[in-house]
C-alpha positions in Angstrom: 16.7 14.9 -1.8 15.0 17.2 -4.5 11.7 16.4 -5.9 13.6 15.8 -9.0 15.8 13.1 -7.4 13.0 11.3 -6.0 10.7 11.1 -8.8 13.4 9.4 -10.9 13.6 6.6 -8.2 11.5 3.9 -9.4 10.6 2.7 -6.3 9.3 6.0 -5.2 7.0 6.5 -8.5 5.6 3.1 -7.4 4.9 4.4 -3.9 3.0 7.3 -5.4 1.1 5.5 -8.0 -0.3 2.8 -5.1 -1.2 6.2 -3.4 -3.1 8.4 -5.9 -3.7 5.8 -8.6 -3.1 6.9 -12.7 -5.4 9.7 -12.5 -3.4 11.2 -9.9 -0.3 10.3 -11.1 0.4 13.2 -13.0 -0.7 15.5 -9.6 1.7 13.1 -7.9 4.6 13.5 -10.7 4.6 17.5 -11.2 4.8 18.7 -8.1 5.5 22.5 -8.3 7.3 25.0 -6.7 5.8 26.8 -3.9 2.3 26.7 -3.5 -0.6 26.3 -6.1 -4.3 25.9 -6.4 -6.4 23.0 -7.1 -7.6 24.9 -10.1 -4.2 25.9 -11.4 -3.0 22.4 -11.2 -6.2 20.9 -12.9 -5.7 23.7 -16.1 -2.0 23.1 -16.2 -2.3 19.2 -16.1 -5.2 19.3 -18.4 -7.4 17.3 -15.3 -10.6 17.0 -14.0 -10.6 19.1 -11.0 -12.1 16.3 -8.9 -9.3 13.9 -9.7 -6.5 16.9 -8.9 -8.4 17.3 -6.0 -8.8 13.2 -4.8 -5.0 13.4 -5.5 -3.8 16.3 -3.5 -6.2 14.9 -0.5 -4.7 11.5 -0.6 -1.3 13.2 -0.5 -2.4 15.4 2.2 -3.6 12.1 4.4 -0.2 10.6 3.7 2.0 13.7 4.8 3.2 14.5 1.3 1.0 17.6 0.9 -0.1 20.6 2.7 -2.5 23.9 2.3 -3.7 26.7 3.8 -7.1 28.3 3.5 -7.5 31.8 2.2 -11.0 33.4 2.4 -12.2 36.0 -0.5 -13.6 39.1 1.6 -15.6 39.7 -1.2 -17.6 36.3 -1.9 -16.7 34.3 1.1 -15.2 31.8 -1.0 -12.3 29.4 0.1 -9.0 28.9 -1.9 -6.8 26.0 -0.7 -3.0 26.7 -1.5 -1.3 23.5 -1.6 2.7 22.6 -1.1 4.4 19.8 -1.5 6.3 18.2 1.0 8.4 14.7 -0.6 11.0 15.0 1.7 9.2 12.6 4.3 9.0 10.0 1.3 12.3 8.0 2.2 11.3 7.8 6.1 7.4 7.0 4.9 8.7 3.9 2.6 10.7 2.5 5.7 7.7 2.3 7.6 5.8 0.8 5.1 8.6 -1.9 4.8 8.4 -2.5 8.8 4.4 -3.2 8.2 4.9 -5.4 5.8 8.0 -7.5 7.4 5.4 -7.6 10.6 2.3 -8.8 8.2 4.8 -11.6 6.7 5.8 -12.8 9.7 2.4 -12.9 11.4 1.6 -14.8 8.1 4.3 -16.8 8.2 3.7 -17.9 12.1 -0.1 -18.7 10.6 0.8 -20.8 8.1 4.0 -22.8 10.1 0.8 -23.4 13.2 -2.2 -24.7 10.9 -2.7 -26.9 9.0 -5.3 -26.6 5.6 -7.4 -28.5 3.6 -8.0 -27.6 -0.1 -11.2 -28.1 -2.1 -9.8 -28.8 -5.7 -13.0 -27.9 -7.8 -13.8 -24.4 -6.0 -9.8 -23.7 -5.2 -11.0 -22.7 -1.4 -8.7 -23.5 1.3 -9.8 -24.8 4.9 -7.8 -24.7 8.3 -8.3 -28.5 9.8 -11.2 -27.6 12.2 -13.1 -26.2 9.3 -12.8 -29.0 7.3 -13.4 -31.5 10.2 -16.8 -29.4 11.0 -17.6 -29.7 7.2 -17.0 -33.2 7.1 -13.7 -33.0 4.9 -16.2 -32.2 2.1 -16.5 -28.9 0.5 -19.6 -26.8 2.0 -19.9 -24.8 -1.6 -19.8 -28.1 -3.9 -19.8 -31.2 -1.9 -16.1 -32.4 -3.1 -14.1 -33.9 -0.6 -11.1 -31.5 0.4 -7.9 -32.8 0.8 -4.8 -31.8 2.7 -2.6 -29.0 1.4 0.9 -28.7 1.6 1.6 -24.9 2.1 5.8 -25.4 2.2 6.5 -23.6 -1.1 4.2 -20.5 0.5 6.4 -20.7 3.4 9.5 -20.8 2.1 8.7 -17.9 -0.5 7.6 -15.8 2.2 10.9 -16.9 4.8 12.9 -15.5 1.9 10.9 -12.3 1.1 11.3 -11.8 5.1 15.0 -12.2 4.9 15.0 -9.8 2.0 13.3 -7.3 3.8 15.8 -7.9 6.9 18.5 -7.4 4.9 17.2 -4.4 3.6 16.1 -2.8 6.9 19.2 -4.4 8.7 16.8 -5.8 11.2 18.0 -9.3 12.8 15.6 -12.6 12.7 14.4 -12.6 16.1 15.3 -16.3 17.5 12.9 -18.6 18.7 12.4 -19.7 22.5 
C-alpha cells in the first residue's frame, strides 16, 4: 500500500498521531520519497528541529523509519539520512489490537473475580479486602464506602472484546 493510501485512512492517521503527537504529526503525515535529513524536514515543514527529531526517533523506535549515518570528512559531523517505512503499519496495528484484546480480557476477568466498594464523596474504588481493612470507610474522607455494581462496565468490556474478536477473526476461549 502506498504512503498516500495509508495516510488517507483515519485509523492510520489516529495511530500516527498517538505515536508522535500533534507537534510530530506534520513529520509523520509528510513522508518524503527517498532519504531526507532532519534539517531538510524541519525547513520544509517550518518546524523546530527538536520536534522533527523527536518525531523521527519515535517513528524509528516503532520500526516506521530507518536512518543511515554519514560522517563529514572535514568536520567529523554526523548526518542522518531518514527513510520512512510505512508498509509495516497494518501489521503493527493488528499487533496493537491483539495487545488491547489481551488487556481487556485480563481486566474483564479482574472485574468478574472481585467485589468492589466505592466512596461516593471521593470517587475512590476499593476491592473488598481493602474496604474491609478500612472498616468500610474511605481513608481519605471517612465517608462510608458502598458496594459498587460493575455490571455495566463488564458488559461494555464484553462488547468491546467481541468487537475486537470479530475484527481479528478470533474465537472467544471457552471457559472450563
